[in-house]
MIDOSE-1310 file (N, C-alpha, C; in nm, 2 decimals, decimal comma, always signed):
residues 297
mgkl	+6,29/-7,50/+16,19/+6,17/-7,57/+16,14/+6,16/-7,56/+15,99; +6,21/-7,45/+15,93/+6,20/-7,43/+15,79/+6,16/-7,29/+15,75; +6,20/-7,25/+15,63/+6,17/-7,12/+15,59/+6,04/-7,12/+15,51; +5,95/-7,03/+15,54/+5,82/-7,02/+15,46/+5,85/-6,97/+15,32
kkir	+5,80/-7,04/+15,22/+5,82/-6,99/+15,08/+5,70/-6,91/+15,03; +5,58/-6,96/+15,05/+5,46/-6,89/+15,01/+5,33/-6,93/+15,08; +5,24/-6,85/+15,08/+5,11/-6,88/+15,14/+5,00/-6,83/+15,05; +4,89/-6,91/+15,03/+4,78/-6,86/+14,96/+4,65/-6,91/+15,03
nfti	+4,54/-6,84/+15,01/+4,41/-6,89/+15,06/+4,32/-6,93/+14,95; +4,24/-7,03/+14,97/+4,14/-7,07/+14,87/+4,02/-7,12/+14,95; +3,91/-7,14/+14,88/+3,79/-7,18/+14,94/+3,74/-7,31/+14,89; +3,69/-7,39/+14,99/+3,63/-7,52/+14,96/+3,48/-7,50/+14,95
skkt	+3,42/-7,41/+15,03/+3,28/-7,38/+15,03/+3,26/-7,24/+15,06; +3,14/-7,19/+15,06/+3,12/-7,05/+15,09/+3,15/-7,01/+15,23; +3,15/-7,11/+15,32/+3,17/-7,09/+15,46/+3,31/-7,13/+15,51; +3,38/-7,21/+15,43/+3,51/-7,26/+15,48/+3,63/-7,21/+15,40
kvnf	+3,72/-7,15/+15,47/+3,85/-7,11/+15,40/+3,96/-7,19/+15,45; +4,06/-7,21/+15,37/+4,18/-7,29/+15,40/+4,30/-7,21/+15,37; +4,40/-7,22/+15,47/+4,53/-7,16/+15,44/+4,62/-7,27/+15,39; +4,69/-7,24/+15,28/+4,78/-7,34/+15,23/+4,92/-7,27/+15,23
aeyt	+5,02/-7,34/+15,29/+5,16/-7,29/+15,30/+5,25/-7,40/+15,24; +5,35/-7,35/+15,17/+5,46/-7,43/+15,12/+5,59/-7,39/+15,19; +5,66/-7,49/+15,24/+5,78/-7,46/+15,32/+5,91/-7,52/+15,26; +6,02/-7,47/+15,30/+6,15/-7,54/+15,28/+6,19/-7,59/+15,41
wysk	+6,20/-7,72/+15,43/+6,25/-7,79/+15,55/+6,39/-7,85/+15,53; +6,47/-7,83/+15,63/+6,61/-7,87/+15,61/+6,64/-7,99/+15,70; +6,71/-8,09/+15,65/+6,75/-8,21/+15,72/+6,88/-8,17/+15,80; +6,92/-8,26/+15,89/+7,04/-8,24/+15,97/+7,16/-8,23/+15,88
nkha	+7,16/-8,28/+15,76/+7,27/-8,27/+15,66/+7,25/-8,15/+15,57; +7,15/-8,06/+15,60/+7,13/-7,94/+15,53/+7,07/-7,96/+15,39; +7,01/-8,08/+15,37/+6,94/-8,10/+15,24/+6,80/-8,04/+15,26; +6,75/-7,98/+15,15/+6,63/-7,90/+15,15/+6,51/-7,99/+15,10
yagy	+6,40/-7,99/+15,17/+6,28/-8,07/+15,14/+6,17/-7,98/+15,12; +6,08/-8,01/+15,03/+5,95/-7,94/+15,01/+5,85/-7,99/+15,12; +5,80/-7,90/+15,20/+5,70/-7,93/+15,30/+5,58/-7,85/+15,27; +5,46/-7,90/+15,31/+5,33/-7,84/+15,28/+5,24/-7,84/+15,40
cwtp	+5,15/-7,75/+15,41/+5,06/-7,75/+15,52/+4,92/-7,69/+15,48; +4,82/-7,76/+15,50/+4,68/-7,71/+15,48/+4,62/-7,69/+15,62; +4,57/-7,57/+15,64/+4,51/-7,54/+15,78/+4,37/-7,48/+15,77; +4,28/-7,53/+15,85/+4,15/-7,47/+15,85/+4,15/-7,33/+15,92
andv	+4,06/-7,25/+15,88/+4,05/-7,11/+15,94/+4,02/-7,12/+16,09; +3,95/-7,22/+16,13/+3,91/-7,23/+16,27/+4,01/-7,32/+16,35; +3,97/-7,35/+16,47/+4,06/-7,43/+16,56/+4,09/-7,57/+16,49; +4,21/-7,61/+16,51/+4,26/-7,74/+16,46/+4,23/-7,86/+16,55
kavi	+4,16/-7,96/+16,51/+4,12/-8,07/+16,59/+4,24/-8,16/+16,61; +4,31/-8,19/+16,51/+4,43/-8,28/+16,51/+4,50/-8,26/+16,38; +4,62/-8,32/+16,36/+4,71/-8,29/+16,25/+4,73/-8,43/+16,17; +4,69/-8,43/+16,05/+4,72/-8,55/+15,96/+4,86/-8,53/+15,90
clvh	+4,95/-8,62/+15,92/+5,09/-8,61/+15,86/+5,09/-8,71/+15,75; +5,09/-8,66/+15,63/+5,07/-8,74/+15,51/+5,20/-8,78/+15,44; +5,21/-8,91/+15,41/+5,33/-8,96/+15,34/+5,28/-9,03/+15,21; +5,33/-8,98/+15,10/+5,28/-9,02/+14,97/+5,35/-9,15/+14,93
glge	+5,31/-9,20/+14,81/+5,36/-9,33/+14,76/+5,49/-9,31/+14,67; +5,53/-9,42/+14,62/+5,65/-9,42/+14,53/+5,63/-9,35/+14,40; +5,72/-9,26/+14,37/+5,72/-9,19/+14,24/+5,63/-9,07/+14,23; +5,55/-9,05/+14,33/+5,45/-8,94/+14,32/+5,50/-8,83/+14,42
hsgr	+5,40/-8,74/+14,46/+5,44/-8,63/+14,55/+5,32/-8,58/+14,62; +5,33/-8,50/+14,72/+5,23/-8,46/+14,81/+5,12/-8,37/+14,74; +5,16/-8,30/+14,64/+5,06/-8,22/+14,56/+4,95/-8,30/+14,50; +4,96/-8,43/+14,48/+4,86/-8,51/+14,43/+4,74/-8,53/+14,53
yhlw	+4,76/-8,49/+14,65/+4,66/-8,51/+14,76/+4,59/-8,38/+14,80; +4,61/-8,28/+14,71/+4,55/-8,15/+14,74/+4,40/-8,15/+14,77; +4,32/-8,22/+14,68/+4,18/-8,23/+14,70/+4,14/-8,31/+14,82; +4,22/-8,42/+14,84/+4,20/-8,51/+14,96/+4,22/-8,43/+15,09
aerf	+4,33/-8,34/+15,09/+4,35/-8,26/+15,21/+4,24/-8,17/+15,24; +4,17/-8,12/+15,13/+4,06/-8,03/+15,15/+3,95/-8,10/+15,23; +3,93/-8,23/+15,21/+3,83/-8,30/+15,29/+3,86/-8,31/+15,44; +3,99/-8,33/+15,47/+4,03/-8,32/+15,61/+4,00/-8,18/+15,67
iseg	+4,03/-8,08/+15,59/+4,01/-7,94/+15,64/+3,87/-7,92/+15,67; +3,78/-7,97/+15,59/+3,64/-7,95/+15,61/+3,59/-8,02/+15,74; +3,67/-8,11/+15,80/+3,64/-8,18/+15,92/+3,71/-8,12/+16,04; +3,79/-8,02/+16,01/+3,86/-7,95/+16,12/+4,01/-8,00/+16,15
yava	+4,06/-8,08/+16,06/+4,20/-8,13/+16,07/+4,29/-8,04/+15,99; +4,41/-8,02/+16,04/+4,52/-7,97/+15,95/+4,59/-8,09/+15,89; +4,65/-8,06/+15,77/+4,73/-8,16/+15,70/+4,87/-8,11/+15,67; +4,97/-8,18/+15,72/+5,11/-8,15/+15,69/+5,17/-8,26/+15,60
aidl	+5,25/-8,23/+15,51/+5,30/-8,33/+15,42/+5,44/-8,29/+15,38; +5,52/-8,39/+15,33/+5,65/-8,37/+15,28/+5,67/-8,45/+15,15; +5,75/-8,39/+15,06/+5,79/-8,47/+14,94/+5,92/-8,54/+14,98; +5,90/-8,68/+14,99/+6,02/-8,76/+15,03/+6,14/-8,74/+14,94
rghg	+6,25/-8,77/+14,99/+6,38/-8,75/+14,91/+6,37/-8,82/+14,78; +6,41/-8,75/+14,67/+6,40/-8,81/+14,54/+6,27/-8,80/+14,47; +6,17/-8,73/+14,54/+6,03/-8,72/+14,49/+5,99/-8,57/+14,48; +5,90/-8,54/+14,39/+5,84/-8,41/+14,38/+5,94/-8,30/+14,38
ksal	+5,91/-8,19/+14,45/+6,01/-8,08/+14,45/+6,13/-8,11/+14,54; +6,13/-8,21/+14,62/+6,25/-8,24/+14,70/+6,35/-8,31/+14,61; +6,31/-8,36/+14,49/+6,41/-8,42/+14,40/+6,51/-8,33/+14,35; +6,48/-8,20/+14,36/+6,58/-8,10/+14,31/+6,70/-8,09/+14,40
ttkn	+6,68/-8,12/+14,53/+6,79/-8,10/+14,63/+6,83/-8,23/+14,70; +6,77/-8,34/+14,68/+6,80/-8,47/+14,75/+6,82/-8,58/+14,65; +6,89/-8,68/+14,69/+6,91/-8,80/+14,61/+6,81/-8,90/+14,63; +6,79/-9,00/+14,54/+6,69/-9,10/+14,56/+6,74/-9,19/+14,68
avni	+6,64/-9,24/+14,76/+6,68/-9,33/+14,87/+6,73/-9,46/+14,82; +6,82/-9,52/+14,89/+6,87/-9,65/+14,86/+6,83/-9,75/+14,97; +6,78/-9,70/+15,08/+6,73/-9,79/+15,19/+6,61/-9,72/+15,26; +6,54/-9,80/+15,34/+6,42/-9,76/+15,40/+6,45/-9,66/+15,52
qqll	+6,57/-9,68/+15,58/+6,60/-9,59/+15,69/+6,60/-9,44/+15,65; +6,65/-9,42/+15,53/+6,65/-9,28/+15,48/+6,51/-9,22/+15,48; +6,42/-9,30/+15,43/+6,28/-9,25/+15,42/+6,21/-9,24/+15,56; +6,25/-9,33/+15,65/+6,20/-9,32/+15,78/+6,25/-9,19/+15,85
ydih	+6,37/-9,15/+15,82/+6,42/-9,02/+15,86/+6,33/-8,90/+15,81; +6,29/-8,91/+15,68/+6,21/-8,81/+15,62/+6,08/-8,80/+15,69; +6,02/-8,91/+15,74/+5,90/-8,90/+15,82/+5,92/-8,84/+15,95; +6,04/-8,86/+16,01/+6,07/-8,80/+16,13/+6,08/-8,65/+16,11
llkv	+6,14/-8,60/+16,00/+6,15/-8,46/+15,97/+6,01/-8,40/+15,96; +5,92/-8,47/+15,89/+5,78/-8,43/+15,88/+5,72/-8,41/+16,02; +5,74/-8,51/+16,11/+5,68/-8,51/+16,24/+5,73/-8,39/+16,32; +5,86/-8,37/+16,32/+5,92/-8,26/+16,39/+5,86/-8,12/+16,35
naaa	+5,85/-8,10/+16,22/+5,80/-7,98/+16,17/+5,65/-7,96/+16,19; +5,57/-8,07/+16,18/+5,43/-8,07/+16,21/+5,41/-8,03/+16,36; +5,49/-8,09/+16,45/+5,48/-8,06/+16,59/+5,51/-7,91/+16,62; +5,61/-7,86/+16,54/+5,64/-7,72/+16,56/+5,53/-7,63/+16,51
lfpe	+5,47/-7,66/+16,40/+5,36/-7,58/+16,35/+5,24/-7,59/+16,44; +5,21/-7,70/+16,50/+5,09/-7,72/+16,58/+5,12/-7,78/+16,71; +5,18/-7,71/+16,80/+5,22/-7,76/+16,93/+5,10/-7,81/+17,01; +5,13/-7,92/+17,08/+5,03/-7,99/+17,16/+4,91/-8,04/+17,09
ktli	+4,91/-8,05/+16,96/+4,80/-8,11/+16,88/+4,84/-8,26/+16,86; +4,74/-8,35/+16,85/+4,76/-8,49/+16,82/+4,81/-8,50/+16,68; +4,91/-8,58/+16,66/+4,97/-8,61/+16,53/+4,92/-8,75/+16,48; +4,87/-8,75/+16,36/+4,82/-8,88/+16,30/+4,89/-8,90/+16,18
lygh	+4,96/-9,02/+16,17/+5,04/-9,05/+16,05/+4,95/-9,12/+15,95; +4,95/-9,08/+15,83/+4,87/-9,13/+15,72/+4,96/-9,16/+15,60; +4,98/-9,29/+15,57/+5,07/-9,32/+15,45/+4,99/-9,40/+15,35; +5,02/-9,38/+15,22/+4,96/-9,45/+15,11/+5,07/-9,53/+15,04
smgg	+5,04/-9,66/+15,01/+5,12/-9,74/+14,92/+5,26/-9,76/+14,99; +5,37/-9,71/+14,92/+5,50/-9,72/+14,99/+5,49/-9,64/+15,12; +5,42/-9,53/+15,12/+5,40/-9,45/+15,24/+5,33/-9,52/+15,35; +5,24/-9,61/+15,31/+5,17/-9,69/+15,41/+5,26/-9,79/+15,47
alal	+5,35/-9,85/+15,39/+5,45/-9,95/+15,45/+5,55/-9,87/+15,54; +5,59/-9,75/+15,50/+5,68/-9,67/+15,58/+5,61/-9,64/+15,71; +5,48/-9,60/+15,71/+5,41/-9,57/+15,83/+5,41/-9,68/+15,93; +5,39/-9,80/+15,88/+5,39/-9,92/+15,97/+5,53/-9,95/+16,02
nylv	+5,63/-9,93/+15,94/+5,76/-9,96/+15,99/+5,81/-9,85/+16,08; +5,76/-9,72/+16,07/+5,79/-9,62/+16,16/+5,73/-9,65/+16,30; +5,61/-9,71/+16,30/+5,55/-9,75/+16,43/+5,64/-9,85/+16,50; +5,70/-9,94/+16,43/+5,79/-10,04/+16,50/+5,92/-9,97/+16,55
ahkn	+5,97/-9,88/+16,47/+6,10/-9,82/+16,51/+6,08/-9,71/+16,61; +5,97/-9,64/+16,61/+5,94/-9,53/+16,70/+5,81/-9,55/+16,77; +5,80/-9,61/+16,88/+5,67/-9,65/+16,94/+5,59/-9,53/+16,98; +5,65/-9,42/+17,02/+5,58/-9,30/+17,06/+5,58/-9,19/+16,96
gfrk	+5,59/-9,23/+16,83/+5,60/-9,13/+16,73/+5,47/-9,06/+16,69; +5,36/-9,14/+16,68/+5,23/-9,09/+16,64/+5,12/-9,16/+16,72; +5,01/-9,09/+16,75/+4,91/-9,14/+16,83/+4,81/-9,24/+16,76; +4,79/-9,21/+16,63/+4,71/-9,30/+16,54/+4,77/-9,31/+16,41
viat	+4,74/-9,41/+16,33/+4,80/-9,43/+16,20/+4,69/-9,48/+16,10; +4,69/-9,43/+15,98/+4,61/-9,48/+15,87/+4,71/-9,52/+15,76; +4,69/-9,64/+15,71/+4,77/-9,70/+15,60/+4,67/-9,75/+15,50; +4,68/-9,69/+15,38/+4,60/-9,73/+15,27/+4,68/-9,80/+15,16
spwl	+4,64/-9,91/+15,12/+4,71/-9,99/+15,01/+4,86/-10,01/+15,04; +4,89/-10,04/+15,16/+5,04/-10,05/+15,20/+5,11/-10,15/+15,12; +5,24/-10,11/+15,09/+5,32/-10,20/+15,01/+5,39/-10,30/+15,11; +5,31/-10,40/+15,15/+5,36/-10,52/+15,22/+5,41/-10,63/+15,13
eltf	+5,33/-10,65/+15,02/+5,37/-10,74/+14,91/+5,31/-10,67/+14,79; +5,38/-10,70/+14,67/+5,32/-10,66/+14,55/+5,22/-10,76/+14,50; +5,12/-10,72/+14,43/+5,02/-10,81/+14,38/+5,08/-10,90/+14,27; +5,16/-10,85/+14,18/+5,22/-10,93/+14,08/+5,36/-10,98/+14,13
kpsw	+5,40/-11,10/+14,08/+5,52/-11,16/+14,12/+5,62/-11,15/+14,00; +5,73/-11,07/+14,02/+5,83/-11,07/+13,91/+5,90/-11,21/+13,89; +5,94/-11,24/+13,77/+6,00/-11,37/+13,75/+6,13/-11,38/+13,83; +6,16/-11,51/+13,87/+6,28/-11,53/+13,96/+6,41/-11,48/+13,90
ikvf	+6,42/-11,49/+13,76/+6,54/-11,45/+13,70/+6,56/-11,30/+13,71; +6,45/-11,22/+13,70/+6,45/-11,07/+13,71/+6,49/-11,04/+13,86; +6,43/-11,11/+13,95/+6,46/-11,08/+14,09/+6,60/-11,11/+14,12; +6,65/-11,22/+14,07/+6,79/-11,26/+14,10/+6,89/-11,16/+14,04
marl	+6,87/-11,12/+13,92/+6,96/-11,02/+13,86/+6,95/-10,89/+13,93; +6,83/-10,84/+13,97/+6,81/-10,72/+14,04/+6,88/-10,72/+14,17; +6,87/-10,84/+14,24/+6,94/-10,85/+14,37/+7,09/-10,84/+14,36; +7,15/-10,90/+14,25/+7,29/-10,88/+14,23/+7,33/-10,74/+14,21
vslv	+7,25/-10,66/+14,13/+7,27/-10,52/+14,11/+7,27/-10,44/+14,24; +7,17/-10,47/+14,32/+7,15/-10,40/+14,45/+7,26/-10,42/+14,54; +7,33/-10,54/+14,54/+7,44/-10,56/+14,63/+7,57/-10,49/+14,58; +7,58/-10,48/+14,45/+7,70/-10,42/+14,39/+7,68/-10,27/+14,38
ypaf	+7,57/-10,22/+14,34/+7,54/-10,08/+14,32/+7,40/-10,05/+14,36; +7,37/-10,03/+14,49/+7,24/-10,01/+14,54/+7,17/-9,88/+14,48; +7,25/-9,78/+14,43/+7,19/-9,66/+14,38/+7,15/-9,67/+14,23; +7,17/-9,79/+14,18/+7,13/-9,81/+14,04/+6,97/-9,79/+14,03
isst	+6,93/-9,71/+13,93/+6,79/-9,67/+13,91/+6,73/-9,75/+13,79; +6,62/-9,80/+13,81/+6,54/-9,87/+13,71/+6,40/-9,83/+13,71; +6,32/-9,86/+13,61/+6,18/-9,83/+13,61/+6,10/-9,92/+13,69; +5,99/-9,87/+13,75/+5,90/-9,95/+13,83/+5,81/-10,03/+13,75
glnp	+5,78/-9,99/+13,62/+5,69/-10,06/+13,54/+5,55/-10,04/+13,57; +5,52/-9,94/+13,66/+5,38/-9,91/+13,70/+5,29/-9,87/+13,59; +5,17/-9,93/+13,58/+5,07/-9,90/+13,48/+4,98/-9,80/+13,54; +4,97/-9,67/+13,50/+4,88/-9,57/+13,56/+4,74/-9,61/+13,55
ehls	+4,70/-9,70/+13,46/+4,56/-9,74/+13,45/+4,52/-9,82/+13,57; +4,62/-9,87/+13,64/+4,59/-9,96/+13,76/+4,57/-9,87/+13,89; +4,59/-9,74/+13,88/+4,58/-9,66/+13,99/+4,43/-9,64/+14,04; +4,34/-9,61/+13,95/+4,20/-9,58/+13,98/+4,11/-9,61/+13,87
rshg	+3,98/-9,63/+13,90/+3,88/-9,65/+13,80/+3,82/-9,52/+13,76; +3,85/-9,41/+13,83/+3,80/-9,28/+13,80/+3,86/-9,22/+13,67; +3,77/-9,16/+13,59/+3,81/-9,11/+13,46/+3,91/-8,99/+13,48; +4,02/-9,00/+13,41/+4,12/-8,89/+13,41/+4,23/-8,90/+13,50
vaeq	+4,23/-8,99/+13,60/+4,33/-9,01/+13,70/+4,46/-9,05/+13,63; +4,45/-9,16/+13,55/+4,57/-9,21/+13,48/+4,64/-9,10/+13,39; +4,55/-9,03/+13,32/+4,60/-8,93/+13,23/+4,67/-8,81/+13,30; +4,61/-8,77/+13,41/+4,67/-8,67/+13,50/+4,81/-8,72/+13,55
yrnd	+4,81/-8,84/+13,59/+4,94/-8,90/+13,65/+5,05/-8,90/+13,54; +5,01/-8,94/+13,42/+5,11/-8,94/+13,31/+5,16/-8,80/+13,28; +5,08/-8,70/+13,29/+5,11/-8,56/+13,25/+5,17/-8,48/+13,36; +5,18/-8,54/+13,48/+5,23/-8,46/+13,59/+5,38/-8,46/+13,59
plvh	+5,44/-8,34/+13,57/+5,59/-8,33/+13,56/+5,66/-8,37/+13,69; +5,60/-8,38/+13,80/+5,66/-8,41/+13,93/+5,65/-8,56/+13,96; +5,59/-8,64/+13,87/+5,57/-8,78/+13,89/+5,68/-8,85/+13,81; +5,74/-8,96/+13,87/+5,83/-9,04/+13,79/+5,81/-9,19/+13,82
dkit	+5,87/-9,28/+13,74/+5,85/-9,42/+13,76/+5,99/-9,49/+13,79; +6,07/-9,42/+13,88/+6,20/-9,47/+13,91/+6,21/-9,53/+14,05; +6,30/-9,62/+14,07/+6,33/-9,67/+14,20/+6,47/-9,73/+14,20; +6,55/-9,71/+14,31/+6,68/-9,76/+14,32/+6,67/-9,91/+14,35
aglf	+6,77/-9,99/+14,31/+6,77/-10,13/+14,34/+6,78/-10,16/+14,49; +6,86/-10,07/+14,56/+6,87/-10,09/+14,70/+6,73/-10,07/+14,77; +6,66/-9,97/+14,73/+6,53/-9,94/+14,80/+6,43/-10,05/+14,77; +6,43/-10,10/+14,65/+6,33/-10,20/+14,61/+6,35/-10,32/+14,70
fnlq	+6,47/-10,37/+14,72/+6,49/-10,49/+14,81/+6,48/-10,46/+14,95; +6,50/-10,33/+14,99/+6,48/-10,29/+15,13/+6,33/-10,30/+15,16; +6,25/-10,25/+15,07/+6,10/-10,25/+15,08/+6,05/-10,39/+15,08; +6,10/-10,47/+15,00/+6,06/-10,61/+14,99/+6,09/-10,69/+15,12
ragk	+6,21/-10,67/+15,17/+6,25/-10,73/+15,30/+6,16/-10,68/+15,42; +6,15/-10,54/+15,42/+6,07/-10,48/+15,53/+5,93/-10,53/+15,53; +5,87/-10,55/+15,41/+5,73/-10,59/+15,40/+5,71/-10,73/+15,46; +5,81/-10,82/+15,44/+5,81/-10,95/+15,50/+5,84/-10,95/+15,65
aifn	+5,94/-10,87/+15,69/+5,98/-10,87/+15,82/+5,88/-10,81/+15,92; +5,80/-10,72/+15,87/+5,71/-10,65/+15,97/+5,60/-10,74/+16,02; +5,57/-10,85/+15,95/+5,47/-10,95/+16,00/+5,51/-11,01/+16,13; +5,64/-11,02/+16,15/+5,69/-11,07/+16,28/+5,72/-10,97/+16,38
krhk	+5,68/-10,84/+16,35/+5,70/-10,73/+16,45/+5,57/-10,67/+16,49; +5,46/-10,73/+16,45/+5,33/-10,67/+16,48/+5,31/-10,65/+16,63; +5,36/-10,74/+16,70/+5,34/-10,74/+16,85/+5,40/-10,62/+16,91; +5,49/-10,55/+16,84/+5,56/-10,43/+16,90/+5,47/-10,30/+16,88
intp	+5,36/-10,32/+16,80/+5,28/-10,20/+16,77/+5,16/-10,20/+16,87; +5,15/-10,08/+16,94/+5,04/-10,07/+17,03/+4,96/-9,94/+17,00; +4,97/-9,90/+16,88/+4,90/-9,78/+16,83/+4,78/-9,82/+16,74; +4,66/-9,76/+16,76/+4,55/-9,79/+16,68/+4,57/-9,76/+16,53
illm	+4,54/-9,86/+16,44/+4,57/-9,85/+16,30/+4,44/-9,87/+16,22; +4,42/-9,78/+16,12/+4,31/-9,81/+16,02/+4,38/-9,86/+15,90; +4,36/-9,98/+15,86/+4,41/-10,04/+15,74/+4,30/-10,05/+15,63; +4,33/-9,99/+15,51/+4,23/-10,00/+15,41/+4,30/-10,04/+15,28
hgaa	+4,22/-10,12/+15,20/+4,28/-10,17/+15,07/+4,17/-10,19/+14,97; +4,20/-10,17/+14,85/+4,10/-10,21/+14,74/+4,11/-10,35/+14,71; +4,00/-10,42/+14,70/+4,00/-10,57/+14,67/+4,05/-10,60/+14,53; +4,04/-10,50/+14,44/+4,09/-10,52/+14,30/+4,22/-10,45/+14,28
drit	+4,30/-10,42/+14,38/+4,43/-10,35/+14,37/+4,52/-10,45/+14,29; +4,58/-10,40/+14,18/+4,67/-10,47/+14,10/+4,81/-10,43/+14,12; +4,84/-10,35/+14,22/+4,97/-10,30/+14,25/+5,03/-10,36/+14,38; +4,96/-10,33/+14,49/+5,00/-10,39/+14,62/+4,89/-10,49/+14,66
spda	+4,93/-10,58/+14,74/+4,84/-10,70/+14,77/+4,74/-10,67/+14,88; +4,61/-10,68/+14,85/+4,51/-10,67/+14,96/+4,52/-10,79/+15,05; +4,56/-10,91/+15,00/+4,57/-11,03/+15,09/+4,67/-11,01/+15,19; +4,79/-10,95/+15,16/+4,89/-10,92/+15,26/+4,84/-10,83/+15,37
trrf	+4,76/-10,73/+15,33/+4,71/-10,64/+15,43/+4,61/-10,71/+15,52; +4,53/-10,80/+15,46/+4,44/-10,88/+15,55/+4,52/-10,96/+15,65; +4,63/-11,03/+15,61/+4,71/-11,11/+15,70/+4,77/-11,03/+15,80; +4,82/-10,91/+15,77/+4,89/-10,82/+15,86/+4,79/-10,77/+15,97
sknl	+4,66/-10,75/+15,94/+4,57/-10,69/+16,03/+4,54/-10,78/+16,15; +4,57/-10,91/+16,14/+4,54/-11,00/+16,25/+4,62/-10,96/+16,38; +4,55/-10,96/+16,49/+4,61/-10,94/+16,63/+4,68/-10,81/+16,64; +4,62/-10,70/+16,58/+4,68/-10,57/+16,60/+4,62/-10,51/+16,73
alns	+4,67/-10,38/+16,75/+4,63/-10,31/+16,88/+4,48/-10,29/+16,88; +4,43/-10,27/+17,00/+4,29/-10,24/+17,03/+4,25/-10,11/+16,94; +4,13/-10,12/+16,89/+4,07/-10,01/+16,81/+4,13/-10,01/+16,67; +4,21/-10,10/+16,63/+4,26/-10,11/+16,49/+4,15/-10,18/+16,41
vlki	+4,14/-10,13/+16,28/+4,03/-10,17/+16,19/+4,09/-10,20/+16,06; +4,04/-10,31/+16,00/+4,07/-10,34/+15,86/+3,94/-10,32/+15,77; +3,95/-10,25/+15,66/+3,84/-10,23/+15,57/+3,89/-10,26/+15,43; +3,83/-10,36/+15,36/+3,86/-10,39/+15,22/+3,74/-10,34/+15,14
wsdc	+3,78/-10,26/+15,04/+3,67/-10,20/+14,96/+3,66/-10,28/+14,83; +3,54/-10,33/+14,81/+3,51/-10,41/+14,69/+3,53/-10,33/+14,56; +3,59/-10,40/+14,47/+3,60/-10,35/+14,33/+3,70/-10,23/+14,32; +3,75/-10,18/+14,43/+3,84/-10,06/+14,43/+3,98/-10,10/+14,38
fhel	+4,05/-10,00/+14,32/+4,18/-10,01/+14,27/+4,28/-9,96/+14,38; +4,40/-9,92/+14,34/+4,51/-9,89/+14,43/+4,49/-9,75/+14,51; +4,45/-9,65/+14,44/+4,44/-9,52/+14,50/+4,29/-9,50/+14,55; +4,27/-9,54/+14,67/+4,13/-9,53/+14,73/+4,08/-9,38/+14,73
hnep	+4,17/-9,29/+14,75/+4,14/-9,15/+14,76/+4,10/-9,09/+14,62; +4,12/-9,17/+14,52/+4,08/-9,12/+14,38/+3,98/-9,21/+14,32; +3,92/-9,30/+14,40/+3,82/-9,39/+14,34/+3,68/-9,33/+14,34; +3,59/-9,38/+14,26/+3,46/-9,33/+14,25/+3,39/-9,33/+14,39
eqde	+3,43/-9,42/+14,47/+3,36/-9,43/+14,61/+3,43/-9,34/+14,71; +3,51/-9,24/+14,67/+3,59/-9,16/+14,76/+3,50/-9,09/+14,87; +3,38/-9,06/+14,84/+3,30/-9,00/+14,95/+3,27/-9,09/+15,06; +3,24/-9,22/+15,02/+3,21/-9,32/+15,12/+3,34/-9,36/+15,20
ifaf	+3,45/-9,36/+15,12/+3,58/-9,40/+15,18/+3,63/-9,29/+15,28; +3,61/-9,16/+15,25/+3,65/-9,06/+15,34/+3,56/-9,06/+15,46; +3,43/-9,08/+15,44/+3,34/-9,09/+15,56/+3,38/-9,20/+15,65; +3,42/-9,31/+15,60/+3,46/-9,42/+15,69/+3,58/-9,39/+15,77
msqw	+3,68/-9,32/+15,70/+3,80/-9,28/+15,76/+3,78/-9,18/+15,87; +3,69/-9,08/+15,84/+3,65/-8,97/+15,93/+3,59/-9,03/+16,06; +3,50/-9,13/+16,03/+3,43/-9,19/+16,15/+3,53/-9,26/+16,24; +3,62/-9,33/+16,18/+3,72/-9,40/+16,26/+3,81/-9,30/+16,34
lhgv	+3,85/-9,20/+16,28/+3,93/-9,09/+16,35/+3,85/-9,03/+16,46; +3,72/-9,00/+16,44/+3,64/-8,95/+16,54/+3,63/-9,04/+16,66; +3,62/-9,17/+16,63/+3,61/-9,27/+16,74/+3,73/-9,28/+16,82; +3,85/-9,29/+16,76/+3,97/-9,31/+16,83/+4,02/-9,19/+16,90
lnnd	+3,99/-9,07/+16,85/+4,02/-8,95/+16,91/+3,94/-8,92/+17,04; +3,81/-8,96/+17,03/+3,72/-8,95/+17,14/+3,76/-9,04/+17,26; +3,82/-9,15/+17,22/+3,87/-9,25/+17,32/+3,98/-9,19/+17,41; +4,05/-9,09/+17,35/+4,16/-9,03/+17,43/+4,11/-8,93/+17,53
r	+3,99/-8,89/+17,52/+3,94/-8,79/+17,61/+3,89/-8,84/+17,75
């Protein structure tokens, strides 16, 4: 399952304590990944398996994890290969299958930490796209899924000449690394988020040519695979997202499984968990989780 590196306790309120643990999890090829777990002091209702977005890491969700803890959920997360603390021991992904394996590694370790507990997959941005693709590839992987601002399509359209040149590079040398060009000001309207992102030493703006085109193709292909998904999904997107397309999320939401819900948040940017409306956003998410989990009883 992985070797425990450290544990510490901290408090979100006078009555609620949270156990935080950082792990080293090993892949079948003996690559070391950074794994994390936030656990409530009392009984665990279910487990949120968190998958972060491109260029960031799980530590950016620390405060968001606290909200789940206050509702009785545990949160397990992994720094994907080439990201966060996993970047020290893994190479950058050149295809989506490598990242889907990382999600599998997260699931296996979360199940070992919390046997017989319901596992809920929660992916943001690139992580949201990966979560949806994982559902197609592994029908029985997770009982419920939350995808926020999923990378099904980008909001902006790169020029055809840039796309053509990048595609040539991806065919010849898929591990070629280039900048994403992401503008941190487009992440959130909340004060300080962009500055914290810029100053975070574990954040980067890199992507391999192979992974970029894999994600682009997967985003288009999954529209024709929606019929294979029979898991309840909560899809959420900011209407003012300038990074990933809310319109693509709207189109994807049609004809999904029973109890699936689409919520578009007016005026919100890309990182819903960091927006000024985060209290309302989490309350909506919590209510949906409560409903779908009750349906299992």
